[in-house]
N, C-alpha and C positions, 0 to 999 in steps of 0.2 A: 505494499499500498504506500503510494506517495505520501512521504512526510512534508505537510504545508507548515504546519506547525509544531515549534519544540516546546518543551516544559519552560525554559527559559525565556522564550517569547511571550509567555503568558504571565511570568513574572513581571516582566519588562511592563508589560499593559498596565498590569495592576499598581505597579509602583509609580506609574504615572498617570494614573487614572484622573479625570478633570472633575470627577463628580461622584460622592457616595450620597445615597439616597435611602433613608431607613423608614419602613412602614411600622410608624409608631403605636400605631394600633389597627385591628381591623372593626372595631367599634365606630359607630356613625351615629350622628344626632338626626339624619335625613334618611330619606329611602327612596332616592331618585330612581326613578323606574327603568331606566336603561342603563344603571351602574353597571360596570366592568365585572362587580361581584354580585350581581344581581340574577334576575330570573331568566335573562337572554343566555348566560354563559355557564359552561361548565369546567372549565379549565384553571381553576382556582382552588386553594385550601378552602376547606369549610370555616366559615365565618363564627367564631365563638367569644367574641368581643373582647378579645384578649389585649394584653400590654406587652410591648416590647420591653425584654429584660434589659435593665441599664447594665449590670454586670457582664452580662454576653457582649453587649455592645461595647463597652471599656474595653473588653478583651479583645474583641476586633480590631477596634480603633488602636490600640497598642500593637497589634499585628502588622497593621498597615504603618505606623510610626517607624518602624523596624525597616519596612521595604522603602519608605521616604529615605531613611538615613542610610541606605546599603548602596551599593554600586549599580544596583538595576534602576536606580532612580536617575535618568538624565536630563530632568527640568530642573531649571534653575530657580528658587522663588516662586513657584508655580502658586497659583490661586487654585483652590479645590472648592467646589462648591459642595457644601453641606445640606442636604435638602432633607426636609421633614414631610412626610406624606402618610396618608390614611388609605381607608377610613378618615376619620377628623381627627389631625394630629392634636389640635388645642384640647382634645379629652384626655391627653397625657402629657400635660404641659411639664409636670416636675421631671419627666424624663427628658423634655427638650432643652430644660434649664439645665440639668447635670451634664448632659453632652456638653453643651456649649461651653460650660465652665471648664470640662474635663480637656476639651481641646484649647481652651485659651491659656490653660497652663501647662499644657504638654512641653515636651521637650523637644522640639520639632522646630529647628531653623530653616528648613528647606522648603517649607510650606507655609503659605497662607490660607485663611479661610474666610469665604462669604457664605452666611446663612442664609438658606430660601426656605419656602413653606408653600404649600398648595393647601388651601383652606375654602370651606364653605362660606365663613364668616358669621357663622350664627354664634361662635363665642369670641367675636373679635374684641368686642367692647370691654371685657374683663382683662385681655392680656397687651392690649396695642401698646401700652408703655412701655413693657419690655421688649416687644419686637422692635418698636422705634428706636429704643435705647442701643440694640444690639445692629441696628442698620440690616434688618432681614428685608429680603427681596421677597416680598408677597405676591402669589398667582391666586386670585380671587375666582371662584368657580361662581358663573353666572350666565345664563342661557339669553339675557335681553331683557326686555320689558316684562310685565307681569304674566301675560299669556304665554310667552316665549320660554318662561321659566317655570310653567305649570307640571314639568315631569318632577321637577323637583322638589319632592314633598316630603313632610314629616310623618312619623309613626302613625298618626292620625289624619292621614291623606291631605294635609292641609297645606297648600302652598306657601314657600318659604321667602318667595320675593321680599315682602313688605320688611320682615326682619333684616334679612340680608343687606338692603340698600340702607335702612336703617344704621346700621352700623359701619358701613361704607362711608355714608353721609358724614358721619360723626368722625371717621379718621381722618376723611379730606379736610373737614372744618378745623379740626384739633390740631393735625401735622401736616399743613399743606405743603411745605416742602418735601417732607418724606413721602407724601402720597404722589408727589410728582416724579420723584427719582427713582421709588423703590415699588411701586403697585401697579402691577399689571393685570388682566382680566383673562380667562379662557372661558369660551362659550363651547357647548357642544351642539352642532347643527343635527336638527330632525325636523319631522313633519310638523312641528308647530312653531318653527322659526324659519330664517334665511338669512341669507350673506346680508341683503339690503336691512332688514329688521334688527338684526345684531348689530350691524356695524353705525346705524344711524342712532341707536340707542346709547351705545357706548360714547360716540362721538359728541351727541348733544349733551349727554348728562356729566359725563366725566372728562372731556376733551382727551379720552383714550384710546387707542386703536388695539382691537382685541386678537388674541389667538383664536382662531375659529377652527375646530378639529371634527371630522367625521366619528360617527361611532364604529368601534374596532369590530369588524367584521368575521374575525376568527374566533373559534372556538365555541360557536353557537350550539345550543341545543337543538336537536332535530325537530322536536316537537313546537319550537319556538320560531323557527324559520320564517314563516308565514307573517307572524306579528312582528319579528324585526324588521323583515322587508319593508313594511309599510311603516315603521317608523324613522328608518334610515335614508339619509338625502345626500347625495352626491355633491360634495363643494364645488366644484369647478361648474358644476351643472347651474347649482345655485347662484354663482358669481354671474355667471353670462347672463341670468335672467334678470339681473337686477336692474333696475331703472337707470340708474348712474353707475354703471357696472366699471367704467373706463376710470372714471375718478376715483371708486372704491380701491380698483385695482393697483392704482398707482400710489395711493394713500396708504396702503395694507404694505405694499414692498414684499418684503419675503414671507410676510403671513398671508399672501393671496397664493392660491394655490397653483395660478398659471405662472407668477413671477419665480415660486419656487422650482416649480416644473423648469424652468428656462435658466433658472440658476445651476441646477443639478445637471443639464444637458451641456452648459458652458465649459462647467468646472472639470467634465470628463472629456470634454473634445477639443477644447480650446488649446491650441499650439502656445498661448501667452499666459497659461497658469502654471505656475510651478510649486511645490510641496515644501521644497526647502531650498536654501541659498545653493548647495551643491546644484542642484538641477538647472538653477539660474546661471551660474558661473561656468558649469562644465557641459552643460547640455542634459538631456533626457534620455535614459538608457534604455533601449528597446527590451532589454531582457528581463523588465520588472514583472515579478510573479503576480499574476492575477487568480487571486482565489475564487473557486466557483461561488456562486449567488453573490449578493450585495452584502451579506450578512456583515455586521460589525465582529471585528477581533474580540474575543472575550475579554470584558472590563477596559477596553481602549477607551470607550466614551463614558462609561457608568460603572458603577457598582449598586446593587440592590440588595437590601436585606430585608426579609419579608419579616411579620410580626413572628414567625415560628423558628425565626433564625438561619431559613434559607437564602444561601447566596446565589443571586442571580446576575446576570450581566446586564438586564435590563427590566424595568417593570411592564413592559408591554408585552411581555411573551409568557406562555402560561408556567404555572408554578411547576410543573412537571418536568420541567426543562432547568432545574436547579443543579448547579456545578459544585455545591459544597454546603456546608452547615455549621453552624455555630454550636456546638452539642457541650453544653455543660461550661467548662471551662478550657475546651478544647477547641481549636480551629480546625474543622474537617475541609480541607481543601488541596486536594491532589493533583498537582499541576500536571503529572504523568498523565494521568487519567483523564483530565480534561483536554490535553491535547489529543490523545488517543480518539477521543469522542468526537472532536470538531474533524479531524482527519476522516475518521470513518463517513461523517455528514458530508465533507467535501467531496471522497472519493464516489460517493450513493449520488451526487448530483453532477460529477465531473461530465459523462455522458451526455447529459442535457445539456449543459452550461456551454459544451464545446461547439454545440450546434445553433448556439443563441447569437444573432447577428446583434445582439446588446449586450453583449457580456461584458464590455469594459465599462459600461454606464449603468450597469445593475442595481436597482436599489431593494431588490426582494430578499426579504429574511428569509431563512431556511425554517426559522422555528414559526413562521406563519404560514407553512406550507400544510396540507391536509394531510395527517397522518405520516408525518415523516418516519417516524420511528418504525412503524410497522409495514411500509411499504419500501420494498427494495429498488422499485422504481418510480419515483414520486414523479407527479405530475408538478412542473413549475407554473406558478400563476403569472409570471413575470417574463415568460419565454416569450421572444420576439424573432420570426422569420423575417426575410430581407422585406417582404412588404411591409410589415408592421413596422419597422425600423423606418422605411420610408415614410410611412404616415407619421410618425413620431416626430421624424426630422422637420417633417413639411410644417407640422403645427408649430414647433417652435420656431423654425425659420419666421413663420405668418405672424407669431407673435411679436419677433424683434422688430419685423417690417412695421407691424401696428404700432408698436412702440419705440422709435427710434432712439430715445435716451435710455432705454433699458439695457443695453450692452454695457455702455460707460458705466451706468450707475451699479450693474453689478458685478463688473470686471474691477472697479475703483473701490466701492463699499464694503464687498463682501470678503469676509476672511473664513475660509473654514478650516477649523481646527479638528 
């Protein structure tokens, strides 16, 4: 079997990861009907209203500090995002405070830390002083106006909109500079809102440009497919149906699906994009290894710790793909086993990828392919033949032709890390 990844490659990825995300709790004070841990999905651990163990996480942080202080670390004074995720993370606020304190007093001179949190803002009024004091970057989940947000209900089935905006308005009024610099919004697109309604709400009420995401279409329970399809809405189609879509598209920039698609295209195919100074000074090598699929290398972009102590490369994939676990006082992370696991996946996909005409610019994560473990010849959802690539390329060229300033803006303003 071809060796794409070696154990030390994974150690290096972990030692230089830019983000560590903790699932602080699986408890939540809302019951959002489309929740990734709700009725539509089957690929997550059972929700038991647990709290993530502080001693376990401190043990893992100390394990990371050893890596950050080792020769596997090739980053100088790198900023690492420490992110708190849920459930609703503010339900386990004591944990957050202890982890922040531990990192701020840790013996680690090679890293700087930025704290961030995704929250539904229901408890924001209780803890906003602490979050402001420690410069937390806040991502507040809200789907637009009251009707747009009607899937975000509490345990009694009541819309959470009024409680959320009351706390957000209070934060904006009390800490206006912090609100401007550190607060952003994330909206989920579905059949009760649209790109237009979401954009207009946040622009008019808070002068903010929200991130707008589609419902996750993987891991759907078979009996829920029909209801899921009625709820799901495609982001590009919704944007193009907007009355002022060109204005919205330009204002949202990379948060727009069309701009994002063009950026991925240019970053992969442009001859004027360089990954490092060696490429700039000495030219690009044609011998660069192309990994099958567009799957991120393990821990290269982030590490995700679940409330059960599972260690994953991302929060967007099923918990069955955990690469390790914090087990009591032990960090169970076998780099040899992880490299073998990935190499086996790559070998399984290689025959498909070798025939794909878009393998150079692939964005398909293998963990989002159906039955990747069970199927010896999995179908790739991102596969493109020659005709598909021509259509894809023409769509990007058409976008760039309609937006002549886009190329300059992408090439000058976008930094891919």
